[in-house]
Structures are given as structure tokens and as C-alpha cells.
C-alpha positions, 0 to 999 in steps of 0.5 A: 673110327669104330668102323675102321677099327672093325674093318682093321681087326677083320683084315689084320688076320689074313694079313698076319697069316701071309706075313708069317708064311714068307717071313721066317726064310733065311736061305735065298735058295729057300726064299724064292721058291717059297715066294714063287708058290706063294704067288701062284697060290695067291693067284688061284685062290684069287681067281676062285674068290673072284669067280664065285657068287654071293653076297660075301664075295667083295668082302672075300677078295679083300681078305684075299688081298690082304692075305697076298700083301702080308705075304709080300711083306713077309718076302721083303722081311725075309729078304732084308734079313737076309742082306743084313746076314750077308752084310753083317748090318746090325740094323737089318737083324730079324728082331728089328726088321720084322716087326718093323716091316709087319707094321709099316706094311699093314699101316701103309696098305690100310691107309691106301686109297683102295683100302679107304674106299672099301671101307667107305663103300661098306653101303655099296655092298652087293645088292642082294646083301643090302636087301637082306640086311635092311629087310632083316633089320626093319622086320626085326625092329617092326615085331611088336610095333604093328598096329591095325592102322599100319598097311605096309611098309617098305624100305630102300636106299638113296646112297647112304640114306636110308629110306622107310616109307610107312602106308597108313590108314586114316585112323593111324595116330601120333602114338603109331607114328611114335612107334614107327620113328622107334622102329627107324631108330632101331634100324639105323642102329644097325648100320654104320654112317648111314642116315635114315629118313621116314615117309608117312603115306596115307591111304588110299594111295597108289603105292609108295611114293618116296623116290628111292634107287631101290624099293623092297617091301619089309610088310604088307597087310592082309588082304591085299589092297590096290597099293600092293603090286 
């Protein structure tokens, strides 16, 4: 629920901007050209965002899409108000139509399968973004927690499960292990619905053993040993 509220608060602003841009046109001969201009601008902006690269592209596309949907909702609201003026229907007065269309349009969009998939697959962000977030989180959590018995730390993902693997020396004790479990708790707290699994691999070893879809080094002790690739 917290993730849903955070997501909706982010996309609500572009939706509102798009809606306000087209909800106050009170003449057909103004509304139609405004709608066409908005559609062209939205297409250009969507193509620009989609053609760019970087970790925030997927999120940028979502914002643009919500702005486009907001504009479409505003266009519909203006059209209904114009119809109400023409037919003199009290139910289609602006004071009723604008908030109703705004709420219904945003509600339907936020509950759509594509929106739900985008929210559910937060973890399916671009690989670079996932790597940056996870490595920074692990490295921050390791500050002040690394003992001389810790040789290396790797991090990786299996779906929505974070895997932390600690390569340790023979003198790695229970107190060291407890500190690493605290590290894992701090890391998973930086994410949403993800779970975390810790693996402790004793040296000598050829390297990390835990199977992961993608692995990154978060810490390596100097000097490098045989396990460092």
C-alpha cells in the first residue's frame, strides 16, 4: 500500500497537468485544435523520451503516458461540458463534470493492468539502475561493519530476491556473522517488496557460489586472492 501511494503521488502531477491543459476550453473551434496540438506535442515528447537512454527512461515514459492520459481526460471533460451547454443539461455543468472525469480517469488508469504491472515490476527496472541502487545500498550498510575476517561481498538478484554472499576467512566468528545479518537488514530496508538471502562462503574458494541471475562485487579486500576475477 505504501508503494502504491508513493507511485500514485508521483504520476498524479503529470496527470493533473495534462488534464488542466485541456479541461477549460469552452469552444469547439478552440478545443479541437488544442487537442490536436497536445497530441502532436505528446507524440514528440514520448518519442524523445523513448529514444533516450539511461536508468530513468522507463520512469520517464510512465510520466509522459500519464500526462497524455490526463490531457485526454481533460479533452473529454471539456467536450462533455460543451455538450451540456448546447443541450442545457444541468448534470453536465462544469462543476460536476470536471472533478468527476478527473477522478474517474485517474482511477481507471491507475488500476489498469499496465499500471499495475509497472508498479509490481519496480524491481524490473533497467539493469544499470538496479546495479547502482543495490551496490550503493550494500556499500553504505557495510560502512563500519567490515572486519579483517571478511574477504569480499557480492550482491545479486534472483527475481525479487536479493542475494548477499560473504566470502569469509576461517576466523570469521558469530559476532562477525551477526554484523553481516544487520547489513542485510539495512539493505532490504532500502527496497520495497524484495526479500533477502545471505550466504556465507568460507575460504579458500574459487569464488562466490550462490546462484544468481546477475552478480556484482560490492567489496573486495586487498590484496586480491584467487577468488577475485
